[in-house]
C-alpha positions in Angstrom: -15.2 52.5 -36.1 -16.3 49.3 -33.6 -16.4 48.6 -29.9 -16.7 45.7 -28.7 -17.7 44.6 -25.3 -19.1 41.5 -22.4 -23.1 42.3 -21.9 -25.3 40.9 -19.7 -28.9 41.7 -20.9 -31.9 42.0 -19.2 -34.3 38.8 -20.2 -37.0 40.0 -22.5 -39.9 38.3 -19.4 -38.9 40.7 -16.8 -37.0 44.0 -19.3 -41.1 45.0 -19.3 -40.9 48.4 -16.8 -37.2 48.8 -17.4 -38.0 49.7 -21.2 -40.8 51.0 -20.5 -38.9 54.0 -18.9 -35.7 53.9 -21.1 -37.6 54.6 -24.2 -38.7 57.6 -22.0 -35.7 59.0 -20.7 -33.0 58.0 -23.4 -34.9 57.1 -26.6 -31.5 56.7 -28.4 -30.4 55.0 -26.4 -33.0 52.1 -25.8 -33.0 52.1 -30.1 -29.3 51.1 -30.2 -29.6 48.5 -26.9 -31.5 46.8 -24.4 -31.5 47.1 -21.1 -27.9 45.8 -20.1 -24.8 44.9 -17.9 -22.0 45.2 -19.3 -19.4 42.8 -18.1 -16.2 43.8 -20.2 -15.8 46.9 -21.9 -13.6 47.0 -25.3 -10.2 47.7 -23.8 -10.4 44.7 -21.7 -11.0 42.3 -23.8 -7.9 44.3 -25.7 -5.7 44.2 -22.4 -6.2 40.7 -21.0 -5.8 38.0 -24.0 -7.7 34.4 -23.5 -11.0 36.2 -22.7 -12.6 33.9 -25.3 -11.2 30.7 -23.9 -11.9 31.0 -20.5 -15.1 32.5 -21.2 -15.7 28.8 -23.0 -15.5 26.8 -21.0 -16.8 28.6 -18.0 -19.8 26.3 -16.1 -23.3 27.9 -16.7 -23.3 27.7 -12.9 -19.8 30.7 -12.6 -22.0 32.5 -15.2 -25.2 33.0 -13.4 -25.3 36.5 -11.5 -28.0 38.1 -9.3 -27.2 41.8 -8.7 -29.3 43.7 -6.8 -30.5 47.0 -8.2 -31.7 50.0 -5.8 -33.2 53.5 -6.9 -32.4 55.2 -10.2 -29.2 58.2 -9.5 -28.6 60.7 -12.0 -24.9 60.9 -13.1 -22.4 63.4 -15.7 -24.9 65.4 -16.4 -28.3 64.4 -17.5 -27.5 60.2 -17.3 -30.0 58.0 -15.5 -28.4 54.8 -14.1 -29.5 51.9 -11.5 -27.0 50.8 -8.8 -26.0 47.4 -8.1 -26.0 47.4 -4.4 -25.7 43.4 -3.8 -23.9 41.1 -5.6 -21.0 43.3 -6.8 -18.3 41.0 -5.4 -19.3 37.4 -7.6 -20.1 39.9 -10.4 -16.3 41.0 -9.8 -15.5 37.6 -9.3 -16.7 36.8 -12.3 -14.6 39.6 -14.4 -11.4 38.5 -12.3 -12.1 34.6 -13.8 -12.2 36.0 -17.8 -9.8 38.5 -18.2 -7.5 35.7 -16.5 -6.4 38.7 -13.5 -7.0 40.2 -10.4 -5.3 43.6 -11.2 -8.1 44.5 -13.2 -10.0 48.0 -12.2 -13.2 47.9 -10.5 -16.2 48.2 -12.4 -19.3 48.1 -10.0 -22.4 46.8 -11.8 -25.0 49.4 -12.9 -28.2 50.0 -15.6 -28.4 52.7 -17.8 -31.5 53.8 -18.0 -29.8 57.2 -19.8 -26.1 57.7 -21.5 -25.3 61.6 -21.0 -23.4 61.0 -24.3 -26.6 61.3 -25.9 -28.8 64.7 -26.4 -31.2 64.8 -23.4 -34.7 64.0 -24.9 -37.6 65.8 -23.3 -38.6 63.2 -20.5 -34.9 62.7 -19.0 -36.0 63.3 -15.6 -35.1 61.4 -12.4 -38.3 61.1 -11.4 -39.7 59.6 -14.0 -36.4 56.6 -13.4 -37.8 56.6 -10.2 -40.7 54.8 -11.3 -39.3 51.7 -11.4 -39.0 50.1 -7.7 -36.8 51.5 -5.5 -35.1 47.7 -5.5 -35.3 44.7 -7.3 -32.9 41.6 -8.1 -32.3 40.2 -11.6 -31.0 37.0 -12.7 -28.6 37.2 -15.5 -27.7 33.7 -17.0 -26.0 34.7 -20.4 -22.7 36.6 -21.3 -22.8 37.4 -24.7 -19.9 39.0 -27.2 -21.8 42.1 -28.4 -19.9 44.6 -31.4 -21.7 48.7 -32.7 -19.7 49.6 -35.9 -19.8 53.9 -35.8 -23.8 54.6 -34.5 -25.5 51.6 -35.1 -27.3 49.2 -32.6 -25.3 46.9 -30.9 -25.2 43.3 -32.6 -25.0 39.5 -30.5 -21.4 38.5 -32.1 -21.3 35.3 -29.7 -23.3 33.9 -27.0 -22.1 32.0 -23.7 -24.6 30.7 -20.1 -27.8 28.9 -19.6 -25.7 25.4 -19.9 -25.6 26.3 -23.5 -22.0 26.3 -24.8 -19.9 29.1 -26.5 -22.4 29.8 -29.7 -21.3 32.3 -32.3 -23.9 34.5 -34.4 -23.8 36.5 -37.7 -23.1 39.9 -37.8 -26.3 41.5 -39.6 
């Protein structure tokens, strides 16, 4: 089974504190994909044709997204996420532009620290996740098309943004 999505990864120089929490609260998720915000899910990429061309033609300043995240929250049992509390409207506009429609679903940006589909780890506790600042801001300047086969780690297929044209990557 193959899954694809458009994703904005947290830059490595900013990801340290987030990854330190993720490896404790959900080592499985940590091993599958770095800290990120999902921009468009697979079903949307299948439904809305022309997204790749719209993304490739998009100016870098449109891709640039600054999101402010709030205190960690529990969801769906043992899931833990960081909700986006500022930058949501610009994120929505980016999604509409890429997908070429203003009738897309309302996808609220967030960062998953622990995914409920993974087994609950011994360190899975909201108190650990609350070790992150109660609010912080991250600027994303790159969008990546990523793929996952079965339950293997995600691989980057294409990159767009950072004042660079769409780049293709070899799948590992």
